[in-house]
Each structure stands twice: as structure tokens, then as C-alpha cells.
TORFI-100252 format. One record per residue: x, y, z of N, C-alpha, C in turn; residue in three letters. Coordinates in steps of 0.02 Angstrom, whole numbers, plus 50000, padded with zeros to 5 digits. Each point is the difference from the previous one (the first is absolute). Example, Ala and Ser with C-alpha at 12.3 -4.5 7.8 and 13.67 -1.06 7.14 Angstrom:
BEGIN
506604971650390499555005950000500455006050000ALA 499825005349964500425005950003499615005550037SER 
This chain:
BEGIN
500254994049992499855007350005500265003549999MET 500525002850028500585004050015500175000649919LYS 500274996349991500284998449918499575002849960ASN 499255001250009499844999949962499645009650003LEU 499965001050065500015007149994500815003049986PHE 500334996950021500835003649977499865001849922LEU 500004995249976499564999849916499665005349973ALA 499584999350047499505006349958500235005750018ALA 500345002150058500305006350030500255003849941CYS 500674995849984500494997849942499775002849943LEU 499434994649984499795003849936499525006949983ALA 499715003550072499675005149997500705002350012ALA 500525001950030500385003449989500455001749938GLY 500144992649951500255002649941499405005749969VAL 499424995950010499585003049946499935006649991TYR 499885003250087499995008150016500645003449990THR 500724995449979500545005250026500035005249934GLY 500065000449958499975001249943499395007650006PRO 499704999750016499625005850023500125004050040ALA 500394996750047500335005750060500635002149977ALA 500194998349953500465004849978500055004049927MET 499225000249975499935004349959499945008350039ALA 500035002149944499865007050029499295004549995GLY 499825005550024499185001350030499625000649907PRO 499664996049995499495000149941500474994649945GLY 500434996450024500404994949957499394992849968ASP 499674999550078499844994549982499364999849954GLY 499655005249960499505002349951500184996349939ALA 500644999549989500295000849941500614992849989TYR 499814997749939500384993249980500875000549991SER 500464998050017500535001249974500225001249943PRO 499744997449948499915001349949499945006149976ALA 499425005250022499715005749997500595006250055MET 500254995750031500495003850053500545001349952MET 500244992449977500565002349964499775004249913THR 499535000849989499895004949946500125005750008ARG 499695002750075500155007950019500425001650023ALA 500544996150017500585000050012500515002949946THR 499864995549952500604999649932499445006149966THR 499545001849983499715007949987500235004450041LEU 500055000550058500085006650036500885000850000THR 500324992350004500915003149999499995003349914ARG 499564996949946500205002649944500065006050009ALA 499205003450017500005005849996500535004550079LEU 500404998150037500265002050028500935001449988ALA 500064994649943500415001549938499865005549967ARG 499455005649991500225005049966499585005350016HIS 499804999750048499585002450044500185001250085ILE 500695003850029500094999350071499614999650039HIS 499914995150049499405003450043500364997650092PHE 499525004350032500274997950059499784994250045ASN 500134998650060499804992449998499205000650021GLU 499805004750013499155001449986499565001549952ALA 500395001749966499825000249923500034992549978GLN 500454996550020500014992249967499484998350033TYR 499994997950048499524995850027499225001849996LEU 499875008449993499305001249991499854998749898ALA 500555000349966499994998649917500084991350004VAL 500214996450034499894993150012499134996750018LYS 499875004450050499054996750031499775006149948GLN 500015002049964499925004149922499744993249954LEU 500694997950002500144993849954499474994150010HIS 499995000150064499704993750026499205000149979LEU 499815007050004499365002350006499735000449926ASN 500475000049962500075001349925499744993149963MET 500354994850023500134992549974499384997650037LEU 499735001550052499244994450034499715004349964THR 499445007649970499905002149973499874995949916GLU 500725001649994499844996649929499974990949996ARG 500144998450044499714992250012499174998349995ARG 499695002750045499535000950013499645003349957ASP 500095004049960499535003349939500274993949923LEU 500554997450031499904993449945499574994149999GLU 499905000750071499524995850025499135000149976ILE 500115009050037499455002049996499635002549912LEU 500405000949957499825000749942500094994949949LEU 500024992050038499994997749940499154996649968ASN 500164999549931499395001749970499785004849955GLY 500555007050059499655006349972500145003149944ALA 499585003049963500445002749928500625004549992SER 500314999149952500515004650010500165004250012ALA 499405006749976499995006650026499775000450070GLU 499754994250049499844999650080500554998350003GLU 500494997150001500755000050023500465004549984ARG 500055001749942500455006249980499915006350060ASP 499435002450007499495006250043500534997550051MET 499624994450037500284998850087500875000650004ARG 500054996649951500914997550016500075008249967LEU 499645004849959500625004949998499755005150097SER 499484999250007499695004150049500474996950069GLN 500214994950009500524995550042500815003249993ALA 500065000749937500615004049988500205004850024GLN 499225006249983499895003350004500155005150079GLN 499814993750024499795001350095501004999450025ARG 500364993649969500614999049995500355005150019TYR 499815005449920500755005149987499755003750056GLU 499305002750020499975005650016500144997250095PHE 500194995250007500104998350077501045001250009GLU 500084994649923500845001450000500045008250004LEU 499945002849957499965009350014500035003750062ALA 499444995550035499955005950061500494996050049ALA 500374994549982500554998350052500425003949989LEU 500175001849920500775000949958500055008050021LEU 500764999850009500005008450002500125002949932GLN 499985006949991500155004049930500274997249955PRO 500554998250017500754997249974500094993549967GLN 499374995850049499964991849996499475001249954GLN 499465005050009499404997749953500445001149925LEU 500345006149980500275001749923500344993149969VAL 500514998850072500354993049961499494995750013ALA 499504998150019499594993349989499675002149921TYR 499735004750014499665004549925500524997749936GLN 500675001650003500315001749941500404989650009SER 499724995750039500144995050002499464994749960LEU 499375002750031499474995949969500085004149931ARG 500075006749965499755000449935500684996749967ASN 500554998249995500524997849987499744992850000ASN 499674997350028499804992950010499624998849971PHE 499465004849979499354997349956500455000149927THR 500215008949975500564999849936500394993349999ALA 500374997150029500004995549975499914992249981HIS 499405000750041499444995949994499644999449937ARG 499955005449987499905001449921499954999149935LEU 500925001950002500415000349949500034992649967LYS 
């Protein structure tokens, strides 16, 4: 009986261990989503130098954006192309607005230049 209790306690400890090590709010996101948000944030940080608070805020913004896009893809499955485009465009505009609110003026100029160069590069 003691062995069964010990095994149950160990199993519970192993199961809840990673959740106890996760940061605030990290439990709501999959490891793949956390990795993607980190990758996006680091890529942006290479061109726009963030302070630590901005880095964390931009990473959270990326997590929110990725979650919203995933939810919209599920919600809009079977919707018309116009509906999907409109809703995804609105989500992108919210992301851009929230990102602009986090950036200082010189960072915003650098971001807009980066975005314009990326778009022009993609169109060529």
C-alpha cells in the first residue's frame, strides 16, 4: 500500500513539475507556440533593440497574436474567403496598433522600415 501511495505521489509530482516551473501565464500556451513567439520576438529584436520590459511585452503580444490567429482559423473554417481575409486583417491591424504602442518613436520608424523592406522584397 505504501508503494502504491509513493508511486502515485511521484507520478503527480512528475506531472505537475513542469507547470510549477513555467512563468506566469505560460501554462496556457503550447511549447510550439512558446517557441514560435520567442522566435518572432528574437527576430524582431535583432532589428529593433528592445529593453527587457519591451522584449517581454512584445513576446506576450506575439503569444496573443498567435493564439488569436489559431482561434480565428478554427472559427472561420468553412467561412468565405472574404470573411477570413477581413477577420485576419482586423487581427493584423490590432497587432500593429498594439506593437506601435509598445515602441518608442525611433523604434517605430525602424519597424516600419523593416516591414516596408520585407514587403517590397516579397513582392519582387
